[in-house]
N, C-alpha and C positions, 0 to 999 in steps of 0.2 A: 444507893447506887444511882448512876446517871442513866435514866430511862432511855436516852437516845443512843446508847452504845450497843444495844442488842442486835443491830443489823447494820452492816457496813454499807457504804455507798454502792458497792457492787452487788448488794443483796446477800452477802455471806452471813450465815447464821453463827452464833457464838458457840464456843466449845466444840467445834466440829460437828454440830448438830445437823440432822437431816430435816427436822421439823420442830415446831414449837406448839405446845398445847397450853391454852390459857383457861383459867377458871378462878372464880372467887374462892373456891374451897380447895385447899391443899389436899384434903383427904380424898377428894374425887380423883385428883391426879395420881395419888398413891395407889388407888384401886385399879386404875388403868395399867400402871406399871406391873402390878401383881397379876393382872389378867392376861397381858400380852407377853408371852415368854421371851420373844426375840427383841423386845423393846428395852433399851438401856437409857435411863435418865442420867445424863451427864452432870446436870446441875439444875437446881430449882432457884428461880429468882422471885423475889417479892417486889412488885412495883406498885406505885400509886397511880390509879387512873386520874386524869385531869378532872373527871367528874366526882372524884372524892373517895372512891372505893379502893380497898386493897385487892390486888389481883396477883395470883400466882402464875408463873410461867415455867413450864417444864421444857428444858432443852433435851431433845430426844434423838438418839441414834438407833437405827435399825436397818436391816438389809432391804434392798429394793423389793424383793419378793414379798416381804412382810408388810411393807408400806402399801402395796397394792391391795392387800387384804384389810388394811386398817379401817377404812370406812365401814365395811361390813361388821367388823368386830365391835366398833364403837356404836353401831346401830343408830338409834334415835337420840343418843346423848350429846353428840358433837357434830358440827358441820365443818367441812373443809373449806377454807378460804384461801384464795391465791395459791393453791396447790400445796403450800408448806406450813399452813397454820390451821389449827383446829380451835373453834370457839363453841361454847355451849349452844345446843340446837335451839333452845328458847332464846330469842334475841335479847341481849343485855347490852344496852348502849355503853355502860361503864367499861365492860370488858372489851368491846369493839374499839372504843376510843383509846384504851390502854395499848391495844395492838398497834394502832396507827401511830401512836406517839412514839413507840419504840422502833417502828419501821420507817419513820419519816425520811431518814437519810437515804435509804435505798428503795423507797416506795416505787419510783417510776421504773426501776429495773424488774419489778414484780408484776406489773400490769401491762396490758396491751394498750399502749398510749394512743395509738391511732384509733382504736375502737372507742376509747374514752372520749377522744376529741370529737369523733363522729356523733356520739350520743349527746355531748354537750351542745354541739352546733344545732342538733335537732331540737333539743329542749329550749334553747334560746330563741330559735326561729318560731317555735310554737307560742312562746310568750309574746313576742313582738307582733306576730300575725293576729293574735287575739285581743291585743290592747288597742289596736288601730290608732296608735299615737306616733307622731313624728319622732319623738325622743322618748326613751325609756330608762328608768332606773331599776336595775334588776339585782336581787340578792342571790348569790350562789351559796346555798345552805349546805354546809359540809364540803367546803371548797377544796379541801385537801391541799395539795402543793400548788394550786392555782392554775391547773390546766385550762380552765375556762378563759383565762387571759390569752392563751395561745389560740383557743377556739375563736375568741372575739376578733383577733387579728385576721383569721381566715375569712371572717364574715364582713370585713370592713367595706368591701366594695358594694355590698348590698345593704348592709345596716351600719350606717356611719354615726348614728346618734344614740348608741347604747352606753349608758353609764353602768359599770359593773362593780359591785362590792362583794367581798367574800367574808364568810365567817366559818369557823370550825372549832369544835370543842378541844381539838388537839393543838396545844401551843406550838409543838414542833412542826406539825404540818402547816400551820398558819404562818410560821416564820419563813418557810420555803415559799409560800405564796407571795408574801410581802417582798422577798428577795427578787421574785420574778417581776415585780413592779405592779402587783395587784393591790388596789386599795382594800384594806381589810378592817373589820371590826373584831375586836377580841370577843370571846364568848360572853364575857360579862357585859361588854359594851352593847352587844346585840340584845341580850336579855333585858337590859335596862333602857333600851331606846324606845321609850313609850311614845315619843312624838314623831319618830321616823316612819316614813311611808315608802313603799316600793310598788312600782307598776307590775312587778312580777317577781316570783321566787322560783328558782330551779333547785333540784336536788338530784345529782347524778350519782348513781350507784350508792345510795344512802338508805333507801327504804328497807332493804332486806336486813340491815343491821339494827333497825328499830328506831322509832322516834316516839317519845312520850306524848300523850295527849296534851300536856301542858305546853310543850314546845310547838306542837301543831297549832294550838290556839294562839300562841304568841305570833306565829307566822301569819295566821289569818287576820289578826288584828292589824298587822303592819302592811297588808296589801290594800291598795286603793280600791274603791268600789268597782272599777272596770278591770282590775288586775286579776291575775291567775297564779296558781301554784302548779308547777309542772314537774313531774318526777318519773323516772323509769323505775321499774320494780324487777331487779335482776333475780332470776331463778324462781319467780313466783309460781307456785302451784295454784290451781283454780280455787282451792279452799283458802289459801293465804290471800289471794286477790279479793275473794268474797269477804273475808274478815276485815281487810283494809277498807273496802268500800263501805261496809257497815259502820265501822268506826267513824269514817268521814261524814257519813249521813247523820250519825248521832251528834257530831260536832257542828252540824248545821251547814254542811258543804255539799254543793252539787258536783257530781263527778261525771267525767266522760273517760272511758277507757279505750285507748287505741291498741289493737292487737299487736303483739310483738312482731317486729320485722326480722329480728334475728335472736337466737337463743340467748346470747350473752346479754344483750340489752334488756330483753324482757318487755312486757307491756308497759305502756306509758299512761299515767294517770294525770288528768287535767282537772284541777279543783277550782271552783269559784264559790266563795262564801255566799250563803243565801240569807242568813240571819243578819239583823242589824249589828253594828259594832257594839251596841249596849248589850245585846243578848249574848254575844260572844264574850264580852268582858265578864258577864255574870257567871259564865261557865268556867272561869279560870281558877276555881278553887280546887280543881283536880290536882292530885299530888304529882310532883316531879318523878316520884318513884313508882307511879302506877304501872302495874304489869301490862305488857303488850302481848297480843296474840302471836 
């Protein structure tokens, strides 16, 4: 099936569904349907994540009163995303990318665009202010539909020498960014760009979906010695933030955490690699499928 047909441009879900639940395991979705009496699965879809895994999508109908109770019923098994989607509580990049690939057409109808733009402007400003360079080449990691291109236009009066590139594991999202006029690297191009260097990398509303250690190491290798990686951590609890900082220290990165200014954005993590590029290279044997906290 066409993965891009599950959400219309106006954000309408398929089969009259009220919400979608995604999981790699069809059996897990069946068990939810058995557990929640007022939940009706109108259809199951099997889609292929751009990261290679098969992902099951349950299109669900249920009364509003039951939907309000669903987060409690699902407990620690699933996390609600963008109000109408549920993903496994343990972050799984393959499942998250599958969601965004099927939602690309209507993505901007699902999010607070102005809040996203505000966060991106802040992240870009933090990169530029810390590099102390007249011109910067910045990678937007997980660029989605290319909202950072709009954010950059808002910053033009103050920062006129920023070169912005985007990459995203979802080809559907990346196609929208390219239509917006954003220079992009495909996921494969980014992962094989061994000679490319960036003065900074931003990741807006990405960390909570999970990034593997291997991809973090790739990013750190691509940052110039004076460059930084800056990302917000939406919805981070203190334990999750602590786990992320511990991971980054293990990867040889110095971190600074800026407290959250608003609940949606969450805290901001600023990373600067400490180890030499050779040391970082030697750590890259970590598996792409390594579990993340």
